[in-house]
Backbone as a ProteinNet text record, in pm:
[ID]
protein_1_A
[PRIMARY]
MTFAGALEMLFEDEISIEPFVSETSARVPSYGAAVTYKALIERGARRLIGLTGREVISNVSVLIPERLSIDQRSRVTLPDGFIPQQPPILGVEPLKGLGLDHTRISL
[TERTIARY]
1481.5	1507.8	1453.1	1528.2	1485.5	1435.5	1398.5	1351.4	1457.7	1414	1505.8	1576.3	1699.7	1778.5	1708	1631.9	1562.3	1456.7	1397.4	1293.6	1349.9	1472.7	1530.9	1548.2	1550.1	1561.5	1436.6	1326.4	1204.2	1217.7	1311.4	1331.8	1430.7	1377.8	1463.2	1487.2	1419.6	1437.9	1533.5	1578.6	1658.6	1604	1596.1	1556.3	1662.9	1665.4	1754.7	1670.3	1711.4	1642.2	1743.5	1709.6	1790.8	1717.6	1774.1	1703.5	1688.3	1572	1546.4	1637.1	1702.6	1792.9	1735.8	1698.9	1648.6	1572.1	1518.7	1443.1	1478.5	1500.6	1534.1	1408.5	1424.2	1308.5	1222.5	1281.6	1206.6	1142.2	1147.3	1087.9	1153.5	1283.4	1359.8	1425.5	1390	1446.5	1590.1	1665.9	1797.7	1799.4	1877.9	1879.2	2020.5	2029.6	2157.9	2197	2303.1	2353.7	2253.4	2240.9	2147.7	2196.9	2101.5	2129.6	2045.4	2107.8	2038.2	1991.5	1866.5	1807	1751.5	1759.8	1688.3	1540.3	1453.8	1312.8	1227	1099.8	997.8	897	879.1	788.7	659	547.8	415.8	330.8	260.1	166	26	-57.2	-194.7	-243.1	-367.9	-424.7	-449.3	-421.1	-438.9	-474	-574.9	-615.3	-538.7	-496.5	-433.4	-467.5	-432.8	-449.8	-313.7	-307.8	-183	-144.6	-34	16.8	-82.6	-165.1	-261.2	-390.9	-403.4	-524.7	-628.5	-598	-690	-660.6	-764.1	-746.6	-674	-574.4	-500.2	-494	-469.6	-457.7	-311.5	-258.2	-122.5	-132.1	-52.9	-54.4	63.8	164.2	283.4	321.6	351.6	404.2	542	633.3	769	791	828.5	861	1011.6	1065.9	1208.9	1223.8	1311.2	1318.1	1387.9	1366.9	1415.1	1330.9	1325.3	1248.9	1335.3	1282.4	1354.6	1268.8	1334.1	1265.3	1293.1	1189.7	1205.1	1113.3	1169	1090.2	1014.5	886.1	805.8	850.3	933.9	986.3	1111.2	1156.8	1274.3	1241.7	1345	1326.6	1360.8	1266	1282.8	1302.6	1399.6	1420.6	1393.9	1297	1259.8	1346.2	1348.1	1426.5	1374.1	1454.5	1412.9	1282.2	1198.3	1070.1	952.4	977.6	870.1	856.7	732.5	705.8	601.5	630	757.7	859.3	984	1089.2	1114.7	1075.1	1089.7	953.9	860	728.3	734.5	637.9	635	598.5	651.2	617.7	485	386.9	255.3	242	318.7	311.1	427.8	464.7	572.4	521.8	531	486.5	597.9	667.2	760.1	676	689.4	606.4	694.9	640.2	718.1	627.9	691.2	618.9	671.9	686.2	725.7	854.9	947.3	1075.2	1067.8	957.8	940.1	936.4	1027.5	1031.6	1058	980.3	997.7	934.9	956.8	901.3	824.8	703.1	623.8	622.3	663.7	658.2	552	453.1	346	377.3	370.1	402.1	282.5
-318.5	-262.3	-357.4	-379.4	-470.4	-390	-459.5	-393.2	-298.4	-187.5	-93	-161.8	-121.1	-183	-186.3	-82.8	-77.8	-186.6	-225.7	-327.8	-469.3	-484.5	-617.6	-685.8	-609.4	-671.2	-751.9	-731.2	-808	-951.8	-976.5	-1109.5	-1185.6	-1243.5	-1303.6	-1452.7	-1516.7	-1659.1	-1680.6	-1803.4	-1841	-1970.3	-1974.5	-2096.5	-2126.6	-2249.6	-2281.1	-2336.1	-2303.8	-2348.9	-2420.2	-2543.3	-2620	-2618	-2552.6	-2542.2	-2676.9	-2697.8	-2818.5	-2816.5	-2930.3	-2939.8	-3030.5	-3152	-3247.4	-3358.2	-3446.7	-3560.5	-3682	-3796.5	-3918.4	-3979.7	-4081.5	-4148.7	-4216	-4244.1	-4301.9	-4191.6	-4067.7	-3950	-3915.5	-3941	-3903.8	-3768.7	-3664.3	-3531.8	-3518.9	-3430.5	-3394.3	-3242.6	-3197.6	-3057	-3001.9	-2870.2	-2801.2	-2769.6	-2693.5	-2656.5	-2565.7	-2584.7	-2506.5	-2363.2	-2269.1	-2127.1	-2083.8	-2015.2	-1971.3	-1826.9	-1801.5	-1667.7	-1626.4	-1496.2	-1441.8	-1444.3	-1472.5	-1486.4	-1454	-1431.6	-1417.3	-1528.1	-1615.4	-1729.3	-1698.2	-1707	-1679.1	-1805.1	-1832.8	-1944.5	-1889	-1966.3	-1925.5	-1982.3	-2023.2	-2085.5	-1982.2	-2022.8	-1937.4	-2026.6	-1991.5	-2070.7	-2026.7	-2123.5	-2093.9	-2201	-2174.3	-2271.9	-2336.9	-2470.4	-2543.6	-2564.4	-2635.5	-2662.2	-2739.3	-2823	-2904.4	-2829.5	-2706.7	-2628.9	-2647.2	-2728	-2750.6	-2654.6	-2624.9	-2539.3	-2616.5	-2553.7	-2613.5	-2512.7	-2562.6	-2476.6	-2472.9	-2353.2	-2331.8	-2295.9	-2360.6	-2331.5	-2247	-2233	-2155.2	-2070	-1942.8	-1853.9	-1806.1	-1802.3	-1755.3	-1630.5	-1520.6	-1396.7	-1380.2	-1356.4	-1333.7	-1190.8	-1108.5	-966.4	-933.4	-1013.8	-984.7	-1064.7	-1018.7	-1092.5	-1202.7	-1325.7	-1442.3	-1517.6	-1588.7	-1680	-1820.3	-1885.5	-2016.2	-2115.5	-2225.4	-2334.3	-2402.9	-2429.7	-2491.6	-2633.8	-2692.5	-2826.6	-2822.2	-2701.7	-2687.8	-2737.3	-2754.7	-2805.9	-2696.1	-2669.1	-2568.7	-2640.8	-2594.7	-2648.9	-2537.9	-2562.8	-2467.1	-2489	-2390	-2406.6	-2521.3	-2562.2	-2665.6	-2624.2	-2722.7	-2694.8	-2701.4	-2696.1	-2707.8	-2852.5	-2898.8	-3035.7	-3026.4	-3072.7	-3126.9	-3015.1	-3050.3	-2950.3	-2918.1	-3008.8	-2985.1	-3004.7	-2911.9	-2924.4	-2891.6	-2940.3	-2905.4	-2758	-2700.2	-2561.3	-2563.1	-2489	-2482.3	-2361.9	-2256.4	-2137.3	-2043.9	-1967.5	-1868.7	-1739.4	-1629.5	-1499.3	-1395.9	-1358.5	-1245.3	-1117	-1031.9	-911.5	-787.6	-677	-553.2	-434.5	-324.8	-201.3	-119.4	8.5	105.1	68.3	7.3	-27.5	-146	-221	-335.5	-465.5	-480.4	-601.5	-722	-828.1	-948.8	-1067.4	-1185.3	-1307.9	-1379.9	-1424.8	-1505.1	-1648.5	-1740.9	-1882.6	-1944.5	-2007	-2071.5	-2220	-2270.9	-2410.6	-2479.4
-3756.6	-3626.4	-3520.2	-3413.2	-3306.5	-3186.9	-3081.9	-2961.2	-2907.5	-2849.1	-2787.4	-2670.6	-2642.6	-2537.4	-2402.7	-2369.8	-2241.5	-2230.6	-2341.8	-2339.2	-2342.6	-2386.7	-2398	-2263.2	-2153.9	-2021.9	-1986.4	-2058.3	-2035.2	-2084.7	-2172.8	-2229.8	-2141.7	-2034	-1931.4	-1948.8	-2043.5	-2067.8	-2185.1	-2201.9	-2318.8	-2376.4	-2509.2	-2578.1	-2682.7	-2729.1	-2840.8	-2955	-3075.3	-3195.6	-3284.1	-3321.2	-3414.6	-3548.1	-3650.4	-3778.3	-3848.5	-3907.4	-3985.9	-4108	-4135.5	-4249.4	-4356.9	-4319.8	-4419.3	-4349.2	-4432.2	-4381.3	-4465.6	-4400.2	-4473.3	-4533	-4614.7	-4674.4	-4568	-4451.6	-4339.7	-4254.4	-4302.6	-4237.9	-4104.4	-4094.6	-3975.5	-4004.7	-3928	-3954.9	-3905.2	-3969.5	-3918.6	-3901.5	-3805.3	-3766.9	-3769.7	-3785.6	-3781.9	-3638.4	-3624.9	-3492.3	-3421.2	-3291.6	-3210.2	-3195.4	-3201.3	-3178.8	-3059.2	-2963.4	-2842.8	-2859.6	-2816.6	-2825.7	-2690.7	-2661.3	-2546.3	-2584.3	-2486.9	-2518.5	-2397.3	-2425	-2322	-2348.1	-2250.6	-2266.7	-2193.9	-2267.3	-2210.8	-2216.5	-2108.1	-2107.4	-2128.4	-2195.2	-2219.9	-2351.4	-2353.4	-2472.9	-2582.3	-2705.4	-2822.7	-2941.2	-3017.6	-3134.2	-3257.5	-3337.5	-3466.5	-3567.5	-3691.7	-3798.2	-3822.1	-3808.8	-3823.9	-3969.5	-3990.4	-4125.4	-4211.3	-4147.8	-4222.8	-4250.7	-4199.6	-4221.2	-4112.8	-4013.2	-3901.7	-3788.2	-3711	-3594.8	-3484.9	-3424.8	-3314.3	-3200.1	-3080.7	-2963	-2919.4	-2910.6	-2861.4	-2713.6	-2629.1	-2485.8	-2441	-2527.2	-2494.6	-2614.4	-2590	-2693.7	-2650.3	-2745.9	-2720.2	-2804.3	-2738.8	-2810	-2813.3	-2931.9	-2951.4	-3002.9	-2943.6	-2976.9	-3109.5	-3209.8	-3344.8	-3443.1	-3566.7	-3667.4	-3724.1	-3719.8	-3768.5	-3868.6	-3956.7	-4047	-3995.1	-3941.1	-3878.7	-3947.6	-3992.6	-4050.9	-3937.2	-3956.3	-3852.1	-3819.1	-3904.2	-3876.4	-3789.3	-3755.2	-3668.9	-3528.7	-3447.9	-3311.9	-3211.4	-3121.2	-3016.7	-2883.4	-2805.2	-2671.3	-2570.7	-2482.1	-2378.6	-2254.2	-2161.7	-2038.9	-1952.7	-1855.3	-1761	-1694.3	-1665.7	-1601.2	-1696	-1826	-1924.3	-1967.2	-1973.8	-2019.3	-2128.4	-2248.7	-2295	-2315.2	-2308.6	-2324.7	-2471.9	-2564.5	-2708.2	-2776.9	-2754.4	-2816.1	-2965	-3043.3	-3185.3	-3205.2	-3310.5	-3345.2	-3419.9	-3367.9	-3431.6	-3524.4	-3497.9	-3581.6	-3555.3	-3658.6	-3649.4	-3712.1	-3636.1	-3686.2	-3669.1	-3776.8	-3766.6	-3769.8	-3668.6	-3655.9	-3655.2	-3705.1	-3707.2	-3680.3	-3646.5	-3627.4	-3511.9	-3532.6	-3431	-3358	-3429.1	-3368.4	-3274.6	-3279	-3190.3	-3269.7	-3364.3	-3446	-3356.4	-3374.7	-3296.1	-3366.4	-3312.6	-3368.2	-3257.5	-3290.5	-3197.3	-3249.4	-3164.3	-3196	-3107	-3167.4	-3092.2	-3081.3	-2958.6	-2930.9	-2868.9
[MASK]
+++++++++++++++++++++++++++++++++++++++++++++++++++++++++++++++++++++++++++++++++++++++++++++++++++++++++++

């Protein structure tokens, strides 16, 4: 179950996600076709544990009003005005409960 229709108006931003497909022997990634999602972008520092097991600081969180399975190697493009516009994904949390299923992407 996703967010109720009345709450979806809170998601006023749009982001695109290009799913990670593969990597060449030279470690050059390739991506699939971009998919656009409605989102709510929040700024603010947040501590998390990265892929390497080290603590990292996320300065931007993106909430998407549905639960998604996103590979952290995928590429996210934020709206104009964000620098960098394609930051690395530091964490992905699919969350659920009380009809408010959503995904938080930490950048």
